[in-house]
N, C-alpha and C positions, 0 to 999 in steps of 0.2 A: 688300328685297321691296317692290314697289309696293302701293299702295292697292287697285289691282284684284285683285292676286294674293291679298291678304288677303280682301277682300270676296267674291272667287270662291268661297271655301270654303263660303260660305252656300249656294250653289247646287249644290253637289256631290250631296247627297242626291236632290234632285229630278231631276238629270240622270241619275241611274241609275233612279229611279222611271218616268221618262218611257219607258224601254225597253219597258215593259207594253205601250205603244201599238203596239209592233210584235210581240209576242209573245202578248198577251191581250186584244185590243181588244174583242171582243165580251163578254168578261166584265166589262170595266170598264163597259160601257153597261147591262148587266143589273143591276149593282149601283147605279148612277146612278137607274134607274128605281125600284128598290125602295126606295131612300132618299127620292126625292122624294114617293112615295105616302106612306110612313111619316111624313114631316114634315107633309104637308098633309092627313092623314085627318080631322082635327077641324076644318078650316076649313069655311065655308058651302060652298064649291064641292066640297071633298072628300067632305062628307056627302051631298050631292045627286048625286054621281057615284060613290058606293060605293067611295071608295078603301080603306077598312078591309078590304073583302071582295075587292079585287082582288089576285089571286095570280099573274097572268101577263100577258103582253103582250096576249094575246087577250080577257082580261077588260077590260084597259084600253081597248082600242079599242072593245069592246062597250058599255061604260058611259060613254065620253067622246068627245063629238063633235069633229070638226075645227072650228077657230075662226079666223076673221080678226079684226081689231081691232073690227069693227062688232059681233061677237057678245059681245066682252068688254068692250066701252066702258062699259056701265051699271055693271058691277061696279068697273072701273078708276075711275069717275068717283066711286062711294062711297068708294072707298080714298082718293082725293085729298081727300075732305071729312072724312076722319080715321075712317072705320069701319074696325075690325080684323077680323082672322080671315075676310076674304072670299075672296081668292084664294090667300093666303098667310098663315102664322101672324103673329099680332101686327099692329101698324101699320106701314105703308109709308111713310117719310117723304119719299122722293125719287122724282121722275118725269122720265125722260128725255125732252126734247121732240125729236120726230122729225117727218119730212115728213108731210103729210095723207094722207087717204083720199078716197074719192069725196065723202063727205058733210062732211069736216072740213078745216080748214086745217092742223091738226097733230094728231098723235097723242102721247099721253103714256104712255111706257112705264114701269110701276113698276119700280123699282130697289131691292130689299130689301137688308137687311144682309148676308143670306146670299148674295145675288147680287154684292154689292161684292165680298165676300171671295172666294168660291168660284168665281166666274166672271170678273169684270173684273179684279180685282188678281191672281188666279191666272194670267190670260192675260199679263198685264204682267211678272210673274216669271218665266213660262215664256219669254217673249220674250228676256229677258237670259240665262236659263240656256241656251238653244240657241245664242244668239249667242257666249257665251263658250266653250262647248264647241266650236263651229266655229272659233273665233279665240283660242287659247290665249295669245298675246302682246298681247291686247287691253290698252289702257291706259284703258278706259271710265269708271272710277271716279276716275282721277287728275285729271279735269277735271269739267266740269258738262254736264248734258243740257239743251238747249233743248226745252221741251215746250209746245206750243200748246194753250190750252185756250178754251172759249167762256164763257158767263156763265149766272147763274141768278136767278130772281126768286120772290117769294112766290107761293103757290098758293092761289087762291081767298081771298085775305086770312087764310090760315091760317098762323100763325107756326111751326107744328110741320110744314108740309109746303111742300115747294119744288120748283120745276120748272126745268129748264135743259138745256143741251147735256151729253151724256154726259161729255164731256171736263172740263167745269166741276165736275160731280158728282165725278168721280174726284180732281180736284186739292183740291176742298173737303175730302175725306175721307181724303187720303192720310196715311200714316205720317209724323210730323213728321221722322224720321230722313232720309227721302227728299228733303226740303227743302234739306238740305246739298249734294246732289248735283244740283239742278236750277235753272233760271232759266227765265222771269224771277220777280221776287216775285210772291207770291200775290195781292197787290193788283192788280198789272198783269195777272197772267194771267186774272184774272176780269172785267177791264173789258168792258163791253157795246159799246162804240165801237171798231170794229176798226181804224179810221184812227189813233185815238189810241193804242190798244193797240200796234199795229205800230211806231209811232215810239218809244214807250217802250221796248218789247223791243229794238229795234235800238240804243239808247243804252244800256241796261242791259247789254248783251252785247258792246259794242265792244271792251272791255278784259278779258273774260272768257276763260278756257281751255276752249272749247266742244269736247267731244270726241263728242257725239251729238245727233242731232235726233229729235223725235217729232211726227208730225202728219198732216193730210191734206195731200197735194202741193200742191195749189192754193193753200191758205192759206200754206203754208210757203214757197214760192216768192216770194210776194208778200213776206213778212218778209225773206227773204234779199235780194231786190232792194233793198229800202229799206236794209238794213244797208250794202250796197255804195256806195250813193248817199251815206249820212251818213260812212262811212269813208274814201271816195275810193280804196278798193282796187279792183284790176281783177277780182279773184275770190275766192271764199270761203275758199280754201286760203291765201291771203295774210292774210286776215282771222283765221281759226282754223286754224292750221297742224296741229293734233292732232285736228280733225274725222275720225272714222274711220266713222261708221255713221248711216244715216237709216233710222229705223223707221217705215215708212208704211203708210197704210190708207185705207179710206174711199171712194176712186175708183180706178180703173185707173191703173197708174202708167206704162205703156207710152208715152202721148203725152208724158209728162213727162221720161222718162229722159235723152234727148238734151239738154234744156233743163238739167237738174241736173248733167249731165256737164260742160257747158259753164260754167255758173256756179260750180261747185265747183272744177273743174279740178285734180281729185287722182285720178291713176290708181289709187290704193290704196283708194279710198272703197268702202264696203260698202252695199248696199241690201237691207232685209229687209222683206218684206211681211207684214202682219197683217191678218186679217179679223175686225174687230171692229165692233159696232154696238150702237146703243141696247138691241136685244133680247139681246145676248149676244157673248161671245168665241168664235168658232168655229174658226178656223185660224191656223196659223203656218208660215211658210217655214223648214223646219228644215235644208235643203239649199241652200246658196247658188247651186249651179250647176242648180237644177231649181226652176222657178217654181210647181210644184204646192205645195199647202199640206197639212200635216199636219192631219187632223180630231182636235180635241182632245176626247177622249172621258171624261176622269174629272173634268170640272167638274160644276157643277150643271145639266147640259143633257143632255136625253134626245132623241135624233135619230130621226125617221122620214122617209121619202122617197116622193113621189108620182111614178110614171112621167109624163112630160109627156104621153104620148098619153092618160093617164087624167085629167089636170087639167082642171077645169072640169065633170066629170060630177058628177051628184047625190051617188054614193056611190064616189068614187075609191079605187082600190086604194091601200093604204099598205104599205111594207115597212120592215123594220129593216136595220140595217146588214149583217149576214151575207148577204141577199139581193139586194144591189146588184150591178150589172154594170158593168164597166169601160167606158167611153165612152159610157154612156147618160145621157140627160138627166133630171135629177130636180128637182122643186120640194121645197124644204126644209121640214121640219116639226118644231118644237121643244116641248119642254116643259121649264120652267125653274124654278129656286129664286127666281124673282121672280114666280111665279104665272101664267105664261103656258103654257096647258095645250092641247097639240096645236095650235099656233099657226102657221099658214102664214104664214111670214115673207115671202114674195113673191120670195126670191132662187131662182136655178136654178144646180145645179152638175153637174159630170160627173166621176166618179172616174177617175183615171190609175192606180191601183194598189190592191190589198187586202193587209192585213199588212205594211207599215202602210197604212192608209187615207189616200190622198192624193187631192186634188181639185183642179179649177179652177172658179172662178166663171165661169159661162157667161151669166149675165144676170139678167133678172127675168122674172116671170110675166106681166108685161104689157109693152107697148111703153113706153119711157121714155127720158129723158136724165139721166144721172147722171155726166157728164165731170167735173164740178166740185163734187160733193155736193149738187146742187140738187134731185135727185129729181123731176124734172117728169113726170108721168104723162099719159096720153092724156085723161083726164077733165078734167085742169086745162087742156090746150090747147084741148078742144072748149068748155069754158065760157068761156075767154077769148076764143075766136073768136066765140062766139055774142054776147057782149056787145060786141065791138068792132064787128061788122057792125050790130047795133042803134043803136050810136051814130054810125056814118058813112054808113049806108045801103048799105054794100057787101054783096056775096054771094060766099061762097068755094065753088068747085066741088071743088078738090082741093088738098091741101097735104102737105108733108112738113117735117120740122125735124131738125136735127143740130147739133153743136157745131162751131165753128170753134175748134181748140185753141190754146194759149197760144203767143205769139211770145216773142222774147227780152226784151221789155218787161212780160212777165206780163200781156198783154192778151188777153182771150178773149170770146167771145159766143155766142149761138144764131143760127143761119142759118135763115130759113123761107123756103121756096119754095112760092109760093101761085099756084094758077090761079084767077082771079076770073071769077064769071058776071057780076058787076056791080062795077067797079072803084070804089074810093074816089076821092074828088076829091083826096086827098094820101095817097100812100103812107106819106110820113113821120108824118102825124098818125095813120094806122092803127097803125103800128109803136109808136108812143108809148103809145096807149091800149092796145094788147095787152100791152106791156109792164109797164104799171102794173097791170092787171087780173091778170095772172100773178102779180104781188108780192103783190097782195091775197088771193088764194086758195091760195098755196103759201108757206109761212113760210121753207122752205130756199131757194127761189129768191129770196125777198126779202132774205134774209141775205146770199147771195152777191152780189146786185145793190146792196147798201148803198155808196153814194157811188162806184160804178162801181170799186171798189178790186179785186175779183177777176173779176167778170162784168160785161161791158160791155153797153150797150144792144143790144138785139136787131135783126138786119137782115133786112129783107125783100126777096126777089127776086122779080119778077113772071114767072110762067111764061107761056110762049106758048100760044096756043089749041091744045088737045088734047095737050099735051105728056105728060101722064101715061098717057093711053090709048096713045100711041105707044111710050111706055116699056114698059109692061105688054104690047104686042103684041109688042116686040122680044124679050120673055122668054117668049113663047108662054103667056102668061097673062091675055090680054085676055077679059074675061067671066067667067061662073061666080062661084065663091066668092072669086075672087082680089081682094086688095085692096092698095091703096098702103100701105106702112108709113108710119105717121103720125109716129112719133117715133124715132129711132135714136140709139144711143150711139156710133156711129161715122159715117163720111163715105161709106161704100160706095155706098149707094142715092143720096144726094143729088148726089155728085159724077158718077155716071152720068147723072142727070137734068140738071145744069147743062151738060154736055158735049152734050146733045142740044138744050138750050135756046139754044145760041149762034145 
């Protein structure tokens, strides 16, 4: 009997329990809300919002407002400084550093012990449980998993409080047993310098029996490319012949799929998507033949949904799971065992089925670019352009930006198409100043730009006079409230504009 067959018995009870997602989904969510309110009723936030007297969803939304990071920031800051019982019982030691908001370079999402166990690790456990269910002949545990992680640092010089990438937090707190089945070493995994880390990972894994990969597609592709360079192998299947699955998440996988199929060169390779973020673990691809994700309903997360036609109103309508409609676009709202209450996460989803509740990620509530995990928002772009124009004397009339996806050498960048009212003396200088400013105001963009390893220097294309107006006119959208999409996560708009710019 293989090690995987033996280890697989650990997952059998959970595989059976997951069937309730198909038969009793609404009941699972009702129990989650009840438990969250009970756990947090004696916190400062719970007392202020009458959690002890909250007996129904209607009570909950009457007592508790919708929140963005800005509304919770002051309380989170107090938690980072060591205060206890603020948004969640006890002290919260860990804070996941995420991309910023309009006012801040970074967000710091609390990750409580309950959240680690009942959200993030629960999601990882279920990932394996569902994979083994779908692949009974797997040899997953007969080798090692290559798991990419970030790094962490002290928080406010408080030795009992740390901030870092969520992946680093998970690796730091992982069950020691798991370390027998993973590479690289913990020391290497938590290195802050990705260039050094990438080389060490490649060297540490050359002679290992790697059976599975876990990480963000853009970062992992860079590691695999380096491993091939060092090994001299022509593809990953030659290097790790028993590699069978890549558990991926963080950014859309579609732009990377062909590159992975080429570099791995194993027709039997499996790819399984996960939807996990600093704020929680939300969905899993339970069917390898269907890209829709199963909404995970029995973790420490209670879900609400704002129909997108309501989003942005002063008092938008929110609905619970049973009232969602298939194919409708919703902004997702979460309450979690990390102390995020009615938190508007910024992602939009559309359901493809009910019982089980499956969905697709449709985007963000704001224009953005997140092709490589950089999470560049319009506010970042506007501030970056404003500063660059001040420094160069240029004036920007219209612009749009989109990603240039990775080529076979794992190179990628952002492409900006700009119509200038006043051109700068040097387009190259303008691009350099803008690129540096974006790194200054967005920590995720800064991380991806580090030493040009994943994201290369941005490119600026000068637009011909009146290009954007001509494009809008061709769409029947000239004038009125119609606007040029500033940032896009795909190339549909910019490619149309570039064709007209010839």
